[in-house]
A tleap script that builds the chain and sets N, CA, C and O, in Angstrom:
source leaprc.protein.ff14SB
mol = sequence {
  NMET PHE GLN ASP ASP GLY GLY GLY PHE ALA
  GLN GLN ASP LEU GLU ARG LEU PHE ASP ARG
  PHE TYR LYS GLY THR ARG GLY LYS THR GLY
  LEU GLY MET ALA ILE VAL LYS ASN ILE VAL
  ASP GLY HIE GLY TRP ARG ILE ALA ALA ALA
  ASN GLY PRO THR GLY GLY ALA MET ILE THR
  ILE GLU PHE CTYR
}
set mol.1.N position { 1.114 10.901 5.634 }
set mol.1.CA position { 0.878 10.468 4.230 }
set mol.1.C position { 2.293 10.405 3.526 }
set mol.1.O position { 3.133 11.291 3.683 }
set mol.2.N position { 2.475 9.373 2.796 }
set mol.2.CA position { 3.632 9.179 1.956 }
set mol.2.C position { 3.205 9.198 0.447 }
set mol.2.O position { 2.288 8.499 0.015 }
set mol.3.N position { 3.915 10.019 -0.282 }
set mol.3.CA position { 3.581 10.039 -1.714 }
set mol.3.C position { 4.874 10.118 -2.558 }
set mol.3.O position { 5.867 10.731 -2.165 }
set mol.4.N position { 4.806 9.450 -3.766 }
set mol.4.CA position { 5.989 9.525 -4.622 }
set mol.4.C position { 5.408 10.115 -5.935 }
set mol.4.O position { 4.214 10.381 -6.072 }
set mol.5.N position { 6.344 10.294 -6.875 }
set mol.5.CA position { 5.951 10.882 -8.187 }
set mol.5.C position { 6.106 9.825 -9.348 }
set mol.5.O position { 6.137 10.163 -10.531 }
set mol.6.N position { 6.199 8.542 -8.925 }
set mol.6.CA position { 6.358 7.408 -9.867 }
set mol.6.C position { 5.058 7.205 -10.799 }
set mol.6.O position { 4.266 8.109 -11.063 }
set mol.7.N position { 4.971 6.002 -11.214 }
set mol.7.CA position { 3.896 5.627 -12.024 }
set mol.7.C position { 2.700 5.175 -11.227 }
set mol.7.O position { 1.727 4.791 -11.876 }
set mol.8.N position { 2.637 5.166 -9.945 }
set mol.8.CA position { 1.394 4.825 -9.154 }
set mol.8.C position { 1.294 3.179 -9.064 }
set mol.8.O position { 2.189 2.409 -9.414 }
set mol.9.N position { 0.163 2.851 -8.583 }
set mol.9.CA position { -0.160 1.453 -8.472 }
set mol.9.C position { -1.152 0.987 -9.662 }
set mol.9.O position { -2.136 1.650 -9.992 }
set mol.10.N position { -0.792 -0.176 -10.238 }
set mol.10.CA position { -1.745 -0.748 -11.165 }
set mol.10.C position { -3.019 -1.004 -10.358 }
set mol.10.O position { -2.977 -1.283 -9.160 }
set mol.11.N position { -4.196 -0.894 -11.083 }
set mol.11.CA position { -5.462 -1.047 -10.298 }
set mol.11.C position { -5.620 -2.478 -9.746 }
set mol.11.O position { -6.177 -2.657 -8.663 }
set mol.12.N position { -5.151 -3.461 -10.454 }
set mol.12.CA position { -5.320 -4.794 -9.948 }
set mol.12.C position { -4.384 -5.080 -8.712 }
set mol.12.O position { -4.650 -5.899 -7.832 }
set mol.13.N position { -3.369 -4.377 -8.759 }
set mol.13.CA position { -2.334 -4.459 -7.515 }
set mol.13.C position { -2.931 -3.651 -6.368 }
set mol.13.O position { -2.790 -4.065 -5.217 }
set mol.14.N position { -3.597 -2.508 -6.622 }
set mol.14.CA position { -4.154 -1.630 -5.524 }
set mol.14.C position { -5.102 -2.440 -4.736 }
set mol.14.O position { -5.111 -2.373 -3.507 }
set mol.15.N position { -5.953 -3.252 -5.445 }
set mol.15.CA position { -7.021 -3.864 -4.787 }
set mol.15.C position { -6.511 -4.978 -3.794 }
set mol.15.O position { -7.230 -5.398 -2.887 }
set mol.16.N position { -5.244 -5.426 -4.013 }
set mol.16.CA position { -4.809 -6.583 -3.242 }
set mol.16.C position { -3.509 -6.217 -2.573 }
set mol.16.O position { -2.824 -7.104 -2.064 }
set mol.17.N position { -3.136 -4.956 -2.548 }
set mol.17.CA position { -1.778 -4.482 -2.116 }
set mol.17.C position { -1.387 -5.010 -0.657 }
set mol.17.O position { -0.215 -5.296 -0.413 }
set mol.18.N position { -2.310 -5.124 0.231 }
set mol.18.CA position { -2.044 -5.544 1.583 }
set mol.18.C position { -2.257 -7.045 1.787 }
set mol.18.O position { -2.120 -7.521 2.914 }
set mol.19.N position { -2.589 -7.815 0.731 }
set mol.19.CA position { -2.764 -9.243 0.914 }
set mol.19.C position { -1.274 -9.884 0.974 }
set mol.19.O position { -0.367 -9.545 0.214 }
set mol.20.N position { -1.167 -10.809 1.940 }
set mol.20.CA position { 0.043 -11.553 2.231 }
set mol.20.C position { 0.405 -12.359 0.969 }
set mol.20.O position { -0.458 -13.071 0.456 }
set mol.21.N position { 1.601 -12.281 0.463 }
set mol.21.CA position { 2.107 -13.002 -0.553 }
set mol.21.C position { 1.628 -12.669 -1.938 }
set mol.21.O position { 1.918 -13.374 -2.906 }
set mol.22.N position { 0.866 -11.549 -2.021 }
set mol.22.CA position { 0.408 -11.145 -3.430 }
set mol.22.C position { 1.556 -10.343 -4.045 }
set mol.22.O position { 1.945 -9.300 -3.520 }
set mol.23.N position { 2.089 -10.833 -5.150 }
set mol.23.CA position { 3.242 -10.303 -5.693 }
set mol.23.C position { 3.073 -9.176 -6.688 }
set mol.23.O position { 4.038 -8.497 -7.038 }
set mol.24.N position { 1.850 -8.978 -7.144 }
set mol.24.CA position { 1.489 -7.955 -8.061 }
set mol.24.C position { 2.285 -8.036 -9.335 }
set mol.24.O position { 2.940 -9.039 -9.617 }
set mol.25.N position { 2.223 -7.003 -10.077 }
set mol.25.CA position { 2.852 -6.933 -11.430 }
set mol.25.C position { 4.382 -6.831 -11.389 }
set mol.25.O position { 5.016 -7.098 -12.410 }
set mol.26.N position { 4.993 -6.466 -10.289 }
set mol.26.CA position { 6.481 -6.333 -10.243 }
set mol.26.C position { 7.142 -7.553 -9.654 }
set mol.26.O position { 8.368 -7.601 -9.550 }
set mol.27.N position { 6.391 -8.502 -9.282 }
set mol.27.CA position { 6.965 -9.833 -8.903 }
set mol.27.C position { 7.894 -9.852 -7.620 }
set mol.27.O position { 8.809 -10.668 -7.513 }
set mol.28.N position { 7.604 -8.901 -6.648 }
set mol.28.CA position { 8.480 -9.024 -5.450 }
set mol.28.C position { 7.956 -10.051 -4.593 }
set mol.28.O position { 7.093 -10.811 -5.031 }
set mol.29.N position { 8.408 -10.159 -3.358 }
set mol.29.CA position { 8.018 -11.169 -2.395 }
set mol.29.C position { 6.553 -11.241 -1.925 }
set mol.29.O position { 6.012 -12.271 -1.524 }
set mol.30.N position { 5.975 -10.035 -2.019 }
set mol.30.CA position { 4.597 -9.918 -1.604 }
set mol.30.C position { 4.436 -9.926 -0.047 }
set mol.30.O position { 3.390 -10.344 0.448 }
set mol.31.N position { 5.431 -9.483 0.701 }
set mol.31.CA position { 5.332 -9.417 2.138 }
set mol.31.C position { 5.382 -7.950 2.691 }
set mol.31.O position { 4.803 -7.695 3.748 }
set mol.32.N position { 6.006 -7.059 2.055 }
set mol.32.CA position { 6.289 -5.674 2.571 }
set mol.32.C position { 5.060 -5.016 3.053 }
set mol.32.O position { 4.955 -4.752 4.251 }
set mol.33.N position { 4.108 -4.726 2.204 }
set mol.33.CA position { 2.913 -4.046 2.577 }
set mol.33.C position { 2.033 -4.766 3.553 }
set mol.33.O position { 1.352 -4.176 4.392 }
set mol.34.N position { 2.075 -6.078 3.407 }
set mol.34.CA position { 1.296 -6.988 4.457 }
set mol.34.C position { 1.851 -6.862 5.898 }
set mol.34.O position { 1.132 -6.832 6.897 }
set mol.35.N position { 3.118 -6.797 5.905 }
set mol.35.CA position { 3.788 -6.620 7.285 }
set mol.35.C position { 3.481 -5.231 7.864 }
set mol.35.O position { 3.216 -5.064 9.054 }
set mol.36.N position { 3.534 -4.240 6.952 }
set mol.36.CA position { 3.132 -2.785 7.422 }
set mol.36.C position { 1.733 -2.763 7.914 }
set mol.36.O position { 1.457 -2.200 8.973 }
set mol.37.N position { 0.770 -3.401 7.128 }
set mol.37.CA position { -0.600 -3.448 7.516 }
set mol.37.C position { -0.804 -4.167 8.829 }
set mol.37.O position { -1.577 -3.741 9.687 }
set mol.38.N position { -0.029 -5.360 8.973 }
set mol.38.CA position { -0.150 -5.981 10.273 }
set mol.38.C position { 0.277 -5.125 11.523 }
set mol.38.O position { -0.392 -5.128 12.556 }
set mol.39.N position { 1.342 -4.447 11.381 }
set mol.39.CA position { 1.890 -3.520 12.350 }
set mol.39.C position { 0.798 -2.438 12.656 }
set mol.39.O position { 0.464 -2.197 13.816 }
set mol.40.N position { 0.236 -1.774 11.543 }
set mol.40.CA position { -0.668 -0.695 11.728 }
set mol.40.C position { -1.941 -1.201 12.423 }
set mol.40.O position { -2.445 -0.566 13.348 }
set mol.41.N position { -2.467 -2.388 11.950 }
set mol.41.CA position { -3.587 -2.963 12.564 }
set mol.41.C position { -3.403 -3.331 14.157 }
set mol.41.O position { -4.270 -3.204 15.022 }
set mol.42.N position { -2.158 -3.783 14.319 }
set mol.42.CA position { -1.926 -4.040 15.737 }
set mol.42.C position { -1.886 -2.927 16.696 }
set mol.42.O position { -1.984 -3.123 17.907 }
set mol.43.N position { -1.739 -1.720 16.156 }
set mol.43.CA position { -1.815 -0.416 16.947 }
set mol.43.C position { -3.182 0.225 16.940 }
set mol.43.O position { -3.421 1.247 17.583 }
set mol.44.N position { -4.173 -0.474 16.112 }
set mol.44.CA position { -5.472 0.088 15.978 }
set mol.44.C position { -5.587 1.271 15.129 }
set mol.44.O position { -6.537 2.044 15.257 }
set mol.45.N position { -4.662 1.447 14.268 }
set mol.45.CA position { -4.491 2.642 13.326 }
set mol.45.C position { -5.209 2.088 12.029 }
set mol.45.O position { -5.740 0.978 11.976 }
set mol.46.N position { -5.162 2.946 11.052 }
set mol.46.CA position { -5.726 2.719 9.709 }
set mol.46.C position { -4.682 3.021 8.647 }
set mol.46.O position { -3.890 3.954 8.783 }
set mol.47.N position { -4.692 2.231 7.605 }
set mol.47.CA position { -3.856 2.399 6.535 }
set mol.47.C position { -4.640 2.248 5.143 }
set mol.47.O position { -5.473 1.355 4.987 }
set mol.48.N position { -4.333 3.143 4.179 }
set mol.48.CA position { -4.993 3.063 2.914 }
set mol.48.C position { -3.977 3.388 1.801 }
set mol.48.O position { -3.010 4.107 2.054 }
set mol.49.N position { -4.170 2.894 0.622 }
set mol.49.CA position { -3.348 3.094 -0.569 }
set mol.49.C position { -4.246 3.603 -1.654 }
set mol.49.O position { -5.407 3.207 -1.751 }
set mol.50.N position { -3.696 4.510 -2.499 }
set mol.50.CA position { -4.340 5.070 -3.616 }
set mol.50.C position { -3.331 5.613 -4.540 }
set mol.50.O position { -2.144 5.605 -4.215 }
set mol.51.N position { -3.727 6.085 -5.674 }
set mol.51.CA position { -2.916 6.769 -6.667 }
set mol.51.C position { -3.198 8.257 -6.371 }
set mol.51.O position { -4.315 8.686 -6.082 }
set mol.52.N position { -2.075 9.007 -6.472 }
set mol.52.CA position { -2.323 10.416 -6.219 }
set mol.52.C position { -3.039 11.102 -7.243 }
set mol.52.O position { -3.110 10.553 -8.342 }
set mol.53.N position { -3.642 12.336 -7.049 }
set mol.53.CA position { -4.350 12.947 -8.050 }
set mol.53.C position { -3.639 13.376 -9.246 }
set mol.53.O position { -4.238 13.513 -10.312 }
set mol.54.N position { -2.304 13.611 -9.114 }
set mol.54.CA position { -1.513 14.016 -10.275 }
set mol.54.C position { -0.485 12.917 -10.556 }
set mol.54.O position { 0.535 13.185 -11.192 }
set mol.55.N position { -0.720 11.745 -10.116 }
set mol.55.CA position { 0.147 10.518 -10.387 }
set mol.55.C position { 0.866 10.159 -9.140 }
set mol.55.O position { 0.766 10.828 -8.111 }
set mol.56.N position { 1.609 9.068 -9.250 }
set mol.56.CA position { 2.323 8.538 -8.087 }
set mol.56.C position { 1.496 7.754 -7.099 }
set mol.56.O position { 0.268 7.833 -7.080 }
set mol.57.N position { 2.171 7.023 -6.306 }
set mol.57.CA position { 1.602 6.232 -5.286 }
set mol.57.C position { 1.497 6.927 -3.991 }
set mol.57.O position { 2.423 7.645 -3.612 }
set mol.58.N position { 0.381 6.755 -3.254 }
set mol.58.CA position { 0.068 7.469 -2.056 }
set mol.58.C position { -0.423 6.422 -0.895 }
set mol.58.O position { -1.386 5.670 -1.047 }
set mol.59.N position { 0.337 6.480 0.224 }
set mol.59.CA position { -0.006 5.670 1.339 }
set mol.59.C position { -0.385 6.554 2.452 }
set mol.59.O position { 0.397 7.445 2.783 }
set mol.60.N position { -1.498 6.399 3.060 }
set mol.60.CA position { -1.944 7.199 4.239 }
set mol.60.C position { -2.078 6.308 5.455 }
set mol.60.O position { -2.717 5.260 5.351 }
set mol.61.N position { -1.499 6.668 6.635 }
set mol.61.CA position { -1.575 5.971 7.831 }
set mol.61.C position { -2.293 7.077 8.747 }
set mol.61.O position { -1.903 8.240 8.848 }
set mol.62.N position { -3.398 6.528 9.391 }
set mol.62.CA position { -4.079 7.342 10.400 }
set mol.62.C position { -3.732 6.882 11.786 }
set mol.62.O position { -4.011 5.728 12.112 }
set mol.63.N position { -3.157 7.682 12.603 }
set mol.63.CA position { -2.730 7.341 13.989 }
set mol.63.C position { -3.807 7.804 14.944 }
set mol.63.O position { -4.318 8.915 14.808 }
set mol.64.N position { -4.169 6.951 15.929 }
set mol.64.CA position { -5.140 7.247 16.872 }
set mol.64.C position { -4.542 7.357 18.314 }
set mol.64.O position { -5.276 7.616 19.268 }
savepdb mol mol.pdb
quit
């Protein structure tokens, strides 16, 4: 699990975070998390994104 103490994900971004070319509210390229998801899926693992209980963004990768 990776977590930061920033502002977390906007709800509308969280729902599409792993979509290719989805730029979200920050206007980046929209490839980063899609590439990560592709790698994770290729290994048969799982990835999830959420906002932490006390704030910040949280990414969880389950390895099998």
